[in-house]
mmJSON file of the N, C-alpha and C atoms, coordinates in Angstrom:
{"data_MODEL":{"atom_site":{
"group_PDB":["ATOM","ATOM","ATOM","ATOM","ATOM","ATOM","ATOM","ATOM","ATOM","ATOM","ATOM","ATOM","ATOM","ATOM","ATOM","ATOM","ATOM","ATOM","ATOM","ATOM","ATOM","ATOM","ATOM","ATOM","ATOM","ATOM","ATOM","ATOM","ATOM","ATOM","ATOM","ATOM","ATOM","ATOM","ATOM","ATOM","ATOM","ATOM","ATOM","ATOM","ATOM","ATOM","ATOM","ATOM","ATOM","ATOM","ATOM","ATOM","ATOM","ATOM","ATOM","ATOM","ATOM","ATOM","ATOM","ATOM","ATOM","ATOM","ATOM","ATOM","ATOM","ATOM","ATOM","ATOM","ATOM","ATOM","ATOM","ATOM","ATOM","ATOM","ATOM","ATOM","ATOM","ATOM","ATOM","ATOM","ATOM","ATOM","ATOM","ATOM","ATOM","ATOM","ATOM","ATOM","ATOM","ATOM","ATOM","ATOM","ATOM","ATOM","ATOM","ATOM","ATOM","ATOM","ATOM","ATOM","ATOM","ATOM","ATOM","ATOM","ATOM","ATOM","ATOM","ATOM","ATOM","ATOM","ATOM","ATOM","ATOM","ATOM","ATOM","ATOM","ATOM","ATOM","ATOM","ATOM","ATOM","ATOM","ATOM","ATOM","ATOM","ATOM","ATOM","ATOM","ATOM","ATOM","ATOM","ATOM","ATOM","ATOM","ATOM","ATOM","ATOM","ATOM","ATOM","ATOM","ATOM","ATOM","ATOM","ATOM","ATOM","ATOM","ATOM","ATOM","ATOM","ATOM","ATOM","ATOM","ATOM","ATOM","ATOM","ATOM","ATOM","ATOM","ATOM","ATOM","ATOM","ATOM","ATOM","ATOM","ATOM","ATOM","ATOM","ATOM","ATOM","ATOM","ATOM","ATOM","ATOM","ATOM","ATOM","ATOM","ATOM","ATOM","ATOM","ATOM","ATOM","ATOM","ATOM","ATOM","ATOM","ATOM","ATOM","ATOM","ATOM","ATOM","ATOM","ATOM","ATOM","ATOM","ATOM","ATOM","ATOM","ATOM","ATOM","ATOM","ATOM","ATOM","ATOM","ATOM","ATOM","ATOM","ATOM","ATOM","ATOM","ATOM","ATOM","ATOM","ATOM","ATOM","ATOM","ATOM","ATOM","ATOM","ATOM","ATOM","ATOM","ATOM","ATOM","ATOM","ATOM","ATOM"],
"id":[1,2,3,4,5,6,7,8,9,10,11,12,13,14,15,16,17,18,19,20,21,22,23,24,25,26,27,28,29,30,31,32,33,34,35,36,37,38,39,40,41,42,43,44,45,46,47,48,49,50,51,52,53,54,55,56,57,58,59,60,61,62,63,64,65,66,67,68,69,70,71,72,73,74,75,76,77,78,79,80,81,82,83,84,85,86,87,88,89,90,91,92,93,94,95,96,97,98,99,100,101,102,103,104,105,106,107,108,109,110,111,112,113,114,115,116,117,118,119,120,121,122,123,124,125,126,127,128,129,130,131,132,133,134,135,136,137,138,139,140,141,142,143,144,145,146,147,148,149,150,151,152,153,154,155,156,157,158,159,160,161,162,163,164,165,166,167,168,169,170,171,172,173,174,175,176,177,178,179,180,181,182,183,184,185,186,187,188,189,190,191,192,193,194,195,196,197,198,199,200,201,202,203,204,205,206,207,208,209,210,211,212,213,214,215,216,217,218,219,220,221,222],
"type_symbol":["N","C","C","N","C","C","N","C","C","N","C","C","N","C","C","N","C","C","N","C","C","N","C","C","N","C","C","N","C","C","N","C","C","N","C","C","N","C","C","N","C","C","N","C","C","N","C","C","N","C","C","N","C","C","N","C","C","N","C","C","N","C","C","N","C","C","N","C","C","N","C","C","N","C","C","N","C","C","N","C","C","N","C","C","N","C","C","N","C","C","N","C","C","N","C","C","N","C","C","N","C","C","N","C","C","N","C","C","N","C","C","N","C","C","N","C","C","N","C","C","N","C","C","N","C","C","N","C","C","N","C","C","N","C","C","N","C","C","N","C","C","N","C","C","N","C","C","N","C","C","N","C","C","N","C","C","N","C","C","N","C","C","N","C","C","N","C","C","N","C","C","N","C","C","N","C","C","N","C","C","N","C","C","N","C","C","N","C","C","N","C","C","N","C","C","N","C","C","N","C","C","N","C","C","N","C","C","N","C","C","N","C","C","N","C","C","N","C","C","N","C","C"],
"label_atom_id":["N","CA","C","N","CA","C","N","CA","C","N","CA","C","N","CA","C","N","CA","C","N","CA","C","N","CA","C","N","CA","C","N","CA","C","N","CA","C","N","CA","C","N","CA","C","N","CA","C","N","CA","C","N","CA","C","N","CA","C","N","CA","C","N","CA","C","N","CA","C","N","CA","C","N","CA","C","N","CA","C","N","CA","C","N","CA","C","N","CA","C","N","CA","C","N","CA","C","N","CA","C","N","CA","C","N","CA","C","N","CA","C","N","CA","C","N","CA","C","N","CA","C","N","CA","C","N","CA","C","N","CA","C","N","CA","C","N","CA","C","N","CA","C","N","CA","C","N","CA","C","N","CA","C","N","CA","C","N","CA","C","N","CA","C","N","CA","C","N","CA","C","N","CA","C","N","CA","C","N","CA","C","N","CA","C","N","CA","C","N","CA","C","N","CA","C","N","CA","C","N","CA","C","N","CA","C","N","CA","C","N","CA","C","N","CA","C","N","CA","C","N","CA","C","N","CA","C","N","CA","C","N","CA","C","N","CA","C","N","CA","C","N","CA","C","N","CA","C","N","CA","C","N","CA","C","N","CA","C"],
"label_alt_id":[null,null,null,null,null,null,null,null,null,null,null,null,null,null,null,null,null,null,null,null,null,null,null,null,null,null,null,null,null,null,null,null,null,null,null,null,null,null,null,null,null,null,null,null,null,null,null,null,null,null,null,null,null,null,null,null,null,null,null,null,null,null,null,null,null,null,null,null,null,null,null,null,null,null,null,null,null,null,null,null,null,null,null,null,null,null,null,null,null,null,null,null,null,null,null,null,null,null,null,null,null,null,null,null,null,null,null,null,null,null,null,null,null,null,null,null,null,null,null,null,null,null,null,null,null,null,null,null,null,null,null,null,null,null,null,null,null,null,null,null,null,null,null,null,null,null,null,null,null,null,null,null,null,null,null,null,null,null,null,null,null,null,null,null,null,null,null,null,null,null,null,null,null,null,null,null,null,null,null,null,null,null,null,null,null,null,null,null,null,null,null,null,null,null,null,null,null,null,null,null,null,null,null,null,null,null,null,null,null,null,null,null,null,null,null,null,null,null,null,null,null,null],
"label_comp_id":["ARG","ARG","ARG","TYR","TYR","TYR","VAL","VAL","VAL","THR","THR","THR","THR","THR","THR","THR","THR","THR","MET","MET","MET","SER","SER","SER","GLY","GLY","GLY","VAL","VAL","VAL","ASN","ASN","ASN","PRO","PRO","PRO","ASN","ASN","ASN","GLY","GLY","GLY","THR","THR","THR","PRO","PRO","PRO","TYR","TYR","TYR","ASP","ASP","ASP","ASP","ASP","ASP","PRO","PRO","PRO","GLY","GLY","GLY","ILE","ILE","ILE","PRO","PRO","PRO","TRP","TRP","TRP","VAL","VAL","VAL","SER","SER","SER","TYR","TYR","TYR","PHE","PHE","PHE","ASN","ASN","ASN","GLY","GLY","GLY","GLY","GLY","GLY","ASP","ASP","ASP","ALA","ALA","ALA","LEU","LEU","LEU","HIS","HIS","HIS","GLY","GLY","GLY","PHE","PHE","PHE","LEU","LEU","LEU","ARG","ARG","ARG","SER","SER","SER","GLN","GLN","GLN","TYR","TYR","TYR","GLY","GLY","GLY","PHE","PHE","PHE","PRO","PRO","PRO","GLN","GLN","GLN","SER","SER","SER","LEU","LEU","LEU","GLY","GLY","GLY","CYS","CYS","CYS","VAL","VAL","VAL","GLU","GLU","GLU","MET","MET","MET","PRO","PRO","PRO","PHE","PHE","PHE","ALA","ALA","ALA","SER","SER","SER","ALA","ALA","ALA","GLY","GLY","GLY","ALA","ALA","ALA","ILE","ILE","ILE","TYR","TYR","TYR","PRO","PRO","PRO","TRP","TRP","TRP","THR","THR","THR","PRO","PRO","PRO","ILE","ILE","ILE","GLY","GLY","GLY","THR","THR","THR","LEU","LEU","LEU","VAL","VAL","VAL","THR","THR","THR","ILE","ILE","ILE","LEU","LEU","LEU"],
"label_asym_id":["A","A","A","A","A","A","A","A","A","A","A","A","A","A","A","A","A","A","A","A","A","A","A","A","A","A","A","A","A","A","A","A","A","A","A","A","A","A","A","A","A","A","A","A","A","A","A","A","A","A","A","A","A","A","A","A","A","A","A","A","A","A","A","A","A","A","A","A","A","A","A","A","A","A","A","A","A","A","A","A","A","A","A","A","A","A","A","A","A","A","A","A","A","A","A","A","A","A","A","A","A","A","A","A","A","A","A","A","A","A","A","A","A","A","A","A","A","A","A","A","A","A","A","A","A","A","A","A","A","A","A","A","A","A","A","A","A","A","A","A","A","A","A","A","A","A","A","A","A","A","A","A","A","A","A","A","A","A","A","A","A","A","A","A","A","A","A","A","A","A","A","A","A","A","A","A","A","A","A","A","A","A","A","A","A","A","A","A","A","A","A","A","A","A","A","A","A","A","A","A","A","A","A","A","A","A","A","A","A","A","A","A","A","A","A","A","A","A","A","A","A","A"],
"label_entity_id":["1","1","1","1","1","1","1","1","1","1","1","1","1","1","1","1","1","1","1","1","1","1","1","1","1","1","1","1","1","1","1","1","1","1","1","1","1","1","1","1","1","1","1","1","1","1","1","1","1","1","1","1","1","1","1","1","1","1","1","1","1","1","1","1","1","1","1","1","1","1","1","1","1","1","1","1","1","1","1","1","1","1","1","1","1","1","1","1","1","1","1","1","1","1","1","1","1","1","1","1","1","1","1","1","1","1","1","1","1","1","1","1","1","1","1","1","1","1","1","1","1","1","1","1","1","1","1","1","1","1","1","1","1","1","1","1","1","1","1","1","1","1","1","1","1","1","1","1","1","1","1","1","1","1","1","1","1","1","1","1","1","1","1","1","1","1","1","1","1","1","1","1","1","1","1","1","1","1","1","1","1","1","1","1","1","1","1","1","1","1","1","1","1","1","1","1","1","1","1","1","1","1","1","1","1","1","1","1","1","1","1","1","1","1","1","1","1","1","1","1","1","1"],
"label_seq_id":[1,1,1,2,2,2,3,3,3,4,4,4,5,5,5,6,6,6,7,7,7,8,8,8,9,9,9,10,10,10,11,11,11,12,12,12,13,13,13,14,14,14,15,15,15,16,16,16,17,17,17,18,18,18,19,19,19,20,20,20,21,21,21,22,22,22,23,23,23,24,24,24,25,25,25,26,26,26,27,27,27,28,28,28,29,29,29,30,30,30,31,31,31,32,32,32,33,33,33,34,34,34,35,35,35,36,36,36,37,37,37,38,38,38,39,39,39,40,40,40,41,41,41,42,42,42,43,43,43,44,44,44,45,45,45,46,46,46,47,47,47,48,48,48,49,49,49,50,50,50,51,51,51,52,52,52,53,53,53,54,54,54,55,55,55,56,56,56,57,57,57,58,58,58,59,59,59,60,60,60,61,61,61,62,62,62,63,63,63,64,64,64,65,65,65,66,66,66,67,67,67,68,68,68,69,69,69,70,70,70,71,71,71,72,72,72,73,73,73,74,74,74],
"pdbx_PDB_ins_code":[null,null,null,null,null,null,null,null,null,null,null,null,null,null,null,null,null,null,null,null,null,null,null,null,null,null,null,null,null,null,null,null,null,null,null,null,null,null,null,null,null,null,null,null,null,null,null,null,null,null,null,null,null,null,null,null,null,null,null,null,null,null,null,null,null,null,null,null,null,null,null,null,null,null,null,null,null,null,null,null,null,null,null,null,null,null,null,null,null,null,null,null,null,null,null,null,null,null,null,null,null,null,null,null,null,null,null,null,null,null,null,null,null,null,null,null,null,null,null,null,null,null,null,null,null,null,null,null,null,null,null,null,null,null,null,null,null,null,null,null,null,null,null,null,null,null,null,null,null,null,null,null,null,null,null,null,null,null,null,null,null,null,null,null,null,null,null,null,null,null,null,null,null,null,null,null,null,null,null,null,null,null,null,null,null,null,null,null,null,null,null,null,null,null,null,null,null,null,null,null,null,null,null,null,null,null,null,null,null,null,null,null,null,null,null,null,null,null,null,null,null,null],
"Cartn_x":[207.629,208.783,208.456,209.27,208.998,210.291,210.219,211.35,211.554,210.465,210.518,209.203,209.289,208.089,208.32,207.253,207.339,207.34,208.301,208.361,207.995,207.052,206.605,206.368,206.386,206.17,206.468,206.832,207.099,208.488,209.284,210.608,210.487,211.555,211.504,211.134,211.454,211.116,209.688,208.913,207.511,207.249,208.292,208.083,207.845,206.951,206.678,207.751,207.908,208.744,207.947,208.227,207.545,208.56,209.26,210.36,209.933,209.645,209.254,210.471,210.239,211.276,212.347,212.055,213.045,213.162,214.372,214.525,214.863,214.51,214.934,214.547,213.264,212.76,212.292,212.882,212.463,212.193,210.903,210.532,210.83,211.317,211.611,211.044,210.597,210.061,209.141,207.862,206.945,207.387,207.757,208.202,209.696,210.435,211.883,212.173,213.154,213.426,214.894,215.305,216.545,216.175,216.941,216.605,217.751,217.667,218.623,218.284,219.304,219.106,220.449,220.449,221.705,222.104,223.287,223.884,225.327,225.895,227.309,228.211,227.714,228.467,227.487,227.989,227.194,227.973,227.29,227.982,227.775,226.893,226.584,225.117,224.49,223.057,222.76,221.828,221.395,219.988,219.265,217.888,216.984,215.714,214.745,214.636,215.556,215.537,215.794,215.795,216.063,217.558,217.865,219.238,219.362,219.983,220.116,221.441,221.39,222.579,222.666,223.865,223.958,223.03,222.528,221.565,222.079,223.34,223.881,223.903,224.254,224.287,222.889,221.937,220.556,220.009,220.317,219.881,220.521,221.756,222.46,221.88,221.452,220.92,219.422,218.718,217.266,216.85,217.487,217.068,217.298,218.156,218.496,217.675,216.734,215.934,214.443,213.956,212.517,211.747,210.456,209.611,209.823,210.035,210.269,211.728,212.631,214.061,214.351,215.068,215.47,216.542,216.328,217.284,217.791,219.091,219.712,220.593,220.331,221.108,222.111,223.384,224.434,224.942],
"Cartn_y":[113.773,113.206,113.128,113.771,113.87,113.732,113.016,112.951,114.327,115.015,116.404,117.086,118.376,119.12,120.609,121.382,122.834,123.287,124.099,124.662,126.135,126.555,127.945,128.457,129.769,130.404,131.882,132.457,133.891,134.097,134.911,135.276,136.202,136.327,137.225,138.67,139.106,140.478,140.618,139.52,139.561,139.193,139.014,138.633,137.126,136.734,135.3,134.606,133.309,132.491,131.266,130.775,129.61,128.906,127.916,127.248,125.853,125.673,124.347,123.444,122.15,121.188,120.974,121.214,120.992,119.484,118.919,117.465,116.96,115.689,114.92,115.604,115.869,116.634,115.707,115.861,115.132,116.161,116.427,117.392,116.822,117.674,117.215,118.118,119.326,120.237,121.235,120.888,121.78,121.961,123.185,123.462,123.334,122.946,122.761,121.376,121.291,120.018,119.875,118.634,118.306,118.287,118.946,118.911,119.424,119.108,119.628,121.063,121.89,123.278,123.8,124.411,124.919,126.228,126.242,127.425,127.528,128.715,128.853,128.294,128.267,127.717,127.075,126.141,125.469,125.503,125.173,125.021,126.144,127.095,128.162,128.541,129.169,129.494,130.43,130.015,130.871,130.526,129.754,129.418,129.836,129.496,129.829,128.729,127.783,126.681,125.333,125.28,124.026,123.71,122.458,122.026,121.795,122.741,122.676,122.025,121.143,120.395,120.374,120.106,119.838,118.673,118.663,117.632,116.218,115.94,114.585,114.188,115.11,114.814,114.56,115.382,115.196,113.859,113.496,112.204,111.034,111.208,110.126,109.867,110.918,110.688,110.402,110.714,110.516,109.098,108.047,106.692,106.392,107.16,106.931,107.781,108.569,109.449,109.215,108.008,107.766,108.608,108.718,109.458,108.914,109.812,109.434,109.448,109.686,109.746,110.952,110.73,111.819,112.654,113.953,114.872,115.827,115.894,116.829,117.774,119.068,120.077,120.664,120.585,121.108,122.435],
"Cartn_z":[58.018,57.344,55.858,55.041,53.609,52.804,51.71,50.783,50.16,49.857,49.391,49.749,50.07,50.442,50.237,50.368,50.383,51.833,52.191,53.542,53.438,54.272,54.228,55.636,55.762,57.052,56.959,58.101,58.18,58.781,58.123,58.618,59.829,60.63,61.789,61.44,60.219,59.818,59.303,59.34,58.935,57.49,56.682,55.288,55.189,54.299,54.151,53.315,53.53,52.654,52.24,51.057,50.495,49.6,50.167,49.476,49.025,47.727,47.23,47.014,47.0,46.643,47.688,48.955,50.011,50.241,50.113,50.204,51.606,51.824,52.997,54.31,54.482,55.62,56.734,57.916,59.121,60.212,60.484,61.523,62.898,63.808,65.164,66.242,65.908,66.92,66.235,66.108,65.4,63.965,63.593,62.235,62.02,63.055,62.92,62.359,61.483,60.815,60.454,60.287,59.595,58.123,57.256,55.826,54.973,53.705,52.746,52.393,52.224,51.798,51.313,50.148,49.59,50.252,50.813,51.434,50.948,51.025,50.657,51.748,53.008,54.138,55.114,55.895,56.925,58.238,59.343,60.612,61.61,61.285,62.234,62.053,63.065,62.972,61.804,60.947,59.842,59.378,60.184,59.839,60.988,60.892,61.94,62.986,62.976,63.936,63.305,61.989,61.286,61.294,61.015,60.794,59.293,58.605,57.154,56.789,55.793,55.37,53.853,53.315,51.879,51.527,50.308,49.898,50.165,49.825,50.005,51.478,52.36,53.797,54.333,53.928,54.375,53.888,52.649,52.117,52.835,53.286,53.98,55.367,56.079,57.427,57.44,56.353,56.306,56.702,56.197,56.592,58.074,58.726,60.132,61.094,60.56,61.42,61.219,61.531,61.414,62.435,62.242,63.177,64.583,65.531,66.917,67.321,66.366,66.68,67.572,68.665,69.547,68.854,68.785,68.166,69.235,69.403,70.337,69.535,69.64,68.931,69.919,69.587,70.477,69.981],
"occupancy":[1.0,1.0,1.0,1.0,1.0,1.0,1.0,1.0,1.0,1.0,1.0,1.0,1.0,1.0,1.0,1.0,1.0,1.0,1.0,1.0,1.0,1.0,1.0,1.0,1.0,1.0,1.0,1.0,1.0,1.0,1.0,1.0,1.0,1.0,1.0,1.0,1.0,1.0,1.0,1.0,1.0,1.0,1.0,1.0,1.0,1.0,1.0,1.0,1.0,1.0,1.0,1.0,1.0,1.0,1.0,1.0,1.0,1.0,1.0,1.0,1.0,1.0,1.0,1.0,1.0,1.0,1.0,1.0,1.0,1.0,1.0,1.0,1.0,1.0,1.0,1.0,1.0,1.0,1.0,1.0,1.0,1.0,1.0,1.0,1.0,1.0,1.0,1.0,1.0,1.0,1.0,1.0,1.0,1.0,1.0,1.0,1.0,1.0,1.0,1.0,1.0,1.0,1.0,1.0,1.0,1.0,1.0,1.0,1.0,1.0,1.0,1.0,1.0,1.0,1.0,1.0,1.0,1.0,1.0,1.0,1.0,1.0,1.0,1.0,1.0,1.0,1.0,1.0,1.0,1.0,1.0,1.0,1.0,1.0,1.0,1.0,1.0,1.0,1.0,1.0,1.0,1.0,1.0,1.0,1.0,1.0,1.0,1.0,1.0,1.0,1.0,1.0,1.0,1.0,1.0,1.0,1.0,1.0,1.0,1.0,1.0,1.0,1.0,1.0,1.0,1.0,1.0,1.0,1.0,1.0,1.0,1.0,1.0,1.0,1.0,1.0,1.0,1.0,1.0,1.0,1.0,1.0,1.0,1.0,1.0,1.0,1.0,1.0,1.0,1.0,1.0,1.0,1.0,1.0,1.0,1.0,1.0,1.0,1.0,1.0,1.0,1.0,1.0,1.0,1.0,1.0,1.0,1.0,1.0,1.0,1.0,1.0,1.0,1.0,1.0,1.0,1.0,1.0,1.0,1.0,1.0,1.0],
"B_iso_or_equiv":[0.0,0.0,0.0,0.0,0.0,0.0,0.0,0.0,0.0,0.0,0.0,0.0,0.0,0.0,0.0,0.0,0.0,0.0,0.0,0.0,0.0,0.0,0.0,0.0,0.0,0.0,0.0,0.0,0.0,0.0,0.0,0.0,0.0,0.0,0.0,0.0,0.0,0.0,0.0,0.0,0.0,0.0,0.0,0.0,0.0,0.0,0.0,0.0,0.0,0.0,0.0,0.0,0.0,0.0,0.0,0.0,0.0,0.0,0.0,0.0,0.0,0.0,0.0,0.0,0.0,0.0,0.0,0.0,0.0,0.0,0.0,0.0,0.0,0.0,0.0,0.0,0.0,0.0,0.0,0.0,0.0,0.0,0.0,0.0,0.0,0.0,0.0,0.0,0.0,0.0,0.0,0.0,0.0,0.0,0.0,0.0,0.0,0.0,0.0,0.0,0.0,0.0,0.0,0.0,0.0,0.0,0.0,0.0,0.0,0.0,0.0,0.0,0.0,0.0,0.0,0.0,0.0,0.0,0.0,0.0,0.0,0.0,0.0,0.0,0.0,0.0,0.0,0.0,0.0,0.0,0.0,0.0,0.0,0.0,0.0,0.0,0.0,0.0,0.0,0.0,0.0,0.0,0.0,0.0,0.0,0.0,0.0,0.0,0.0,0.0,0.0,0.0,0.0,0.0,0.0,0.0,0.0,0.0,0.0,0.0,0.0,0.0,0.0,0.0,0.0,0.0,0.0,0.0,0.0,0.0,0.0,0.0,0.0,0.0,0.0,0.0,0.0,0.0,0.0,0.0,0.0,0.0,0.0,0.0,0.0,0.0,0.0,0.0,0.0,0.0,0.0,0.0,0.0,0.0,0.0,0.0,0.0,0.0,0.0,0.0,0.0,0.0,0.0,0.0,0.0,0.0,0.0,0.0,0.0,0.0,0.0,0.0,0.0,0.0,0.0,0.0,0.0,0.0,0.0,0.0,0.0,0.0],
"pdbx_formal_charge":[null,null,null,null,null,null,null,null,null,null,null,null,null,null,null,null,null,null,null,null,null,null,null,null,null,null,null,null,null,null,null,null,null,null,null,null,null,null,null,null,null,null,null,null,null,null,null,null,null,null,null,null,null,null,null,null,null,null,null,null,null,null,null,null,null,null,null,null,null,null,null,null,null,null,null,null,null,null,null,null,null,null,null,null,null,null,null,null,null,null,null,null,null,null,null,null,null,null,null,null,null,null,null,null,null,null,null,null,null,null,null,null,null,null,null,null,null,null,null,null,null,null,null,null,null,null,null,null,null,null,null,null,null,null,null,null,null,null,null,null,null,null,null,null,null,null,null,null,null,null,null,null,null,null,null,null,null,null,null,null,null,null,null,null,null,null,null,null,null,null,null,null,null,null,null,null,null,null,null,null,null,null,null,null,null,null,null,null,null,null,null,null,null,null,null,null,null,null,null,null,null,null,null,null,null,null,null,null,null,null,null,null,null,null,null,null,null,null,null,null,null,null],
"auth_seq_id":[1,1,1,2,2,2,3,3,3,4,4,4,5,5,5,6,6,6,7,7,7,8,8,8,9,9,9,10,10,10,11,11,11,12,12,12,13,13,13,14,14,14,15,15,15,16,16,16,17,17,17,18,18,18,19,19,19,20,20,20,21,21,21,22,22,22,23,23,23,24,24,24,25,25,25,26,26,26,27,27,27,28,28,28,29,29,29,30,30,30,31,31,31,32,32,32,33,33,33,34,34,34,35,35,35,36,36,36,37,37,37,38,38,38,39,39,39,40,40,40,41,41,41,42,42,42,43,43,43,44,44,44,45,45,45,46,46,46,47,47,47,48,48,48,49,49,49,50,50,50,51,51,51,52,52,52,53,53,53,54,54,54,55,55,55,56,56,56,57,57,57,58,58,58,59,59,59,60,60,60,61,61,61,62,62,62,63,63,63,64,64,64,65,65,65,66,66,66,67,67,67,68,68,68,69,69,69,70,70,70,71,71,71,72,72,72,73,73,73,74,74,74],
"auth_comp_id":["ARG","ARG","ARG","TYR","TYR","TYR","VAL","VAL","VAL","THR","THR","THR","THR","THR","THR","THR","THR","THR","MET","MET","MET","SER","SER","SER","GLY","GLY","GLY","VAL","VAL","VAL","ASN","ASN","ASN","PRO","PRO","PRO","ASN","ASN","ASN","GLY","GLY","GLY","THR","THR","THR","PRO","PRO","PRO","TYR","TYR","TYR","ASP","ASP","ASP","ASP","ASP","ASP","PRO","PRO","PRO","GLY","GLY","GLY","ILE","ILE","ILE","PRO","PRO","PRO","TRP","TRP","TRP","VAL","VAL","VAL","SER","SER","SER","TYR","TYR","TYR","PHE","PHE","PHE","ASN","ASN","ASN","GLY","GLY","GLY","GLY","GLY","GLY","ASP","ASP","ASP","ALA","ALA","ALA","LEU","LEU","LEU","HIS","HIS","HIS","GLY","GLY","GLY","PHE","PHE","PHE","LEU","LEU","LEU","ARG","ARG","ARG","SER","SER","SER","GLN","GLN","GLN","TYR","TYR","TYR","GLY","GLY","GLY","PHE","PHE","PHE","PRO","PRO","PRO","GLN","GLN","GLN","SER","SER","SER","LEU","LEU","LEU","GLY","GLY","GLY","CYS","CYS","CYS","VAL","VAL","VAL","GLU","GLU","GLU","MET","MET","MET","PRO","PRO","PRO","PHE","PHE","PHE","ALA","ALA","ALA","SER","SER","SER","ALA","ALA","ALA","GLY","GLY","GLY","ALA","ALA","ALA","ILE","ILE","ILE","TYR","TYR","TYR","PRO","PRO","PRO","TRP","TRP","TRP","THR","THR","THR","PRO","PRO","PRO","ILE","ILE","ILE","GLY","GLY","GLY","THR","THR","THR","LEU","LEU","LEU","VAL","VAL","VAL","THR","THR","THR","ILE","ILE","ILE","LEU","LEU","LEU"],
"auth_asym_id":["A","A","A","A","A","A","A","A","A","A","A","A","A","A","A","A","A","A","A","A","A","A","A","A","A","A","A","A","A","A","A","A","A","A","A","A","A","A","A","A","A","A","A","A","A","A","A","A","A","A","A","A","A","A","A","A","A","A","A","A","A","A","A","A","A","A","A","A","A","A","A","A","A","A","A","A","A","A","A","A","A","A","A","A","A","A","A","A","A","A","A","A","A","A","A","A","A","A","A","A","A","A","A","A","A","A","A","A","A","A","A","A","A","A","A","A","A","A","A","A","A","A","A","A","A","A","A","A","A","A","A","A","A","A","A","A","A","A","A","A","A","A","A","A","A","A","A","A","A","A","A","A","A","A","A","A","A","A","A","A","A","A","A","A","A","A","A","A","A","A","A","A","A","A","A","A","A","A","A","A","A","A","A","A","A","A","A","A","A","A","A","A","A","A","A","A","A","A","A","A","A","A","A","A","A","A","A","A","A","A","A","A","A","A","A","A","A","A","A","A","A","A"],
"auth_atom_id":["N","CA","C","N","CA","C","N","CA","C","N","CA","C","N","CA","C","N","CA","C","N","CA","C","N","CA","C","N","CA","C","N","CA","C","N","CA","C","N","CA","C","N","CA","C","N","CA","C","N","CA","C","N","CA","C","N","CA","C","N","CA","C","N","CA","C","N","CA","C","N","CA","C","N","CA","C","N","CA","C","N","CA","C","N","CA","C","N","CA","C","N","CA","C","N","CA","C","N","CA","C","N","CA","C","N","CA","C","N","CA","C","N","CA","C","N","CA","C","N","CA","C","N","CA","C","N","CA","C","N","CA","C","N","CA","C","N","CA","C","N","CA","C","N","CA","C","N","CA","C","N","CA","C","N","CA","C","N","CA","C","N","CA","C","N","CA","C","N","CA","C","N","CA","C","N","CA","C","N","CA","C","N","CA","C","N","CA","C","N","CA","C","N","CA","C","N","CA","C","N","CA","C","N","CA","C","N","CA","C","N","CA","C","N","CA","C","N","CA","C","N","CA","C","N","CA","C","N","CA","C","N","CA","C","N","CA","C","N","CA","C","N","CA","C","N","CA","C","N","CA","C","N","CA","C","N","CA","C"],
"pdbx_PDB_model_num":[1,1,1,1,1,1,1,1,1,1,1,1,1,1,1,1,1,1,1,1,1,1,1,1,1,1,1,1,1,1,1,1,1,1,1,1,1,1,1,1,1,1,1,1,1,1,1,1,1,1,1,1,1,1,1,1,1,1,1,1,1,1,1,1,1,1,1,1,1,1,1,1,1,1,1,1,1,1,1,1,1,1,1,1,1,1,1,1,1,1,1,1,1,1,1,1,1,1,1,1,1,1,1,1,1,1,1,1,1,1,1,1,1,1,1,1,1,1,1,1,1,1,1,1,1,1,1,1,1,1,1,1,1,1,1,1,1,1,1,1,1,1,1,1,1,1,1,1,1,1,1,1,1,1,1,1,1,1,1,1,1,1,1,1,1,1,1,1,1,1,1,1,1,1,1,1,1,1,1,1,1,1,1,1,1,1,1,1,1,1,1,1,1,1,1,1,1,1,1,1,1,1,1,1,1,1,1,1,1,1,1,1,1,1,1,1,1,1,1,1,1,1]
}}}
């Protein structure tokens, strides 16, 4: 759980990613997390398993998702 962090890993095509300054990060399944991320649209799969939200939305739910919070993705 981080107010801001660098998220890094490998994309499905094998290229690495290293994204600094990712806000409001709450990990729930290994490297999967709820977090802020700027996208042109939200509401459909476009990440490697994370739940990406506008910064304001991620900041609003961060206080409600302490470590151990059950997360169900529908």
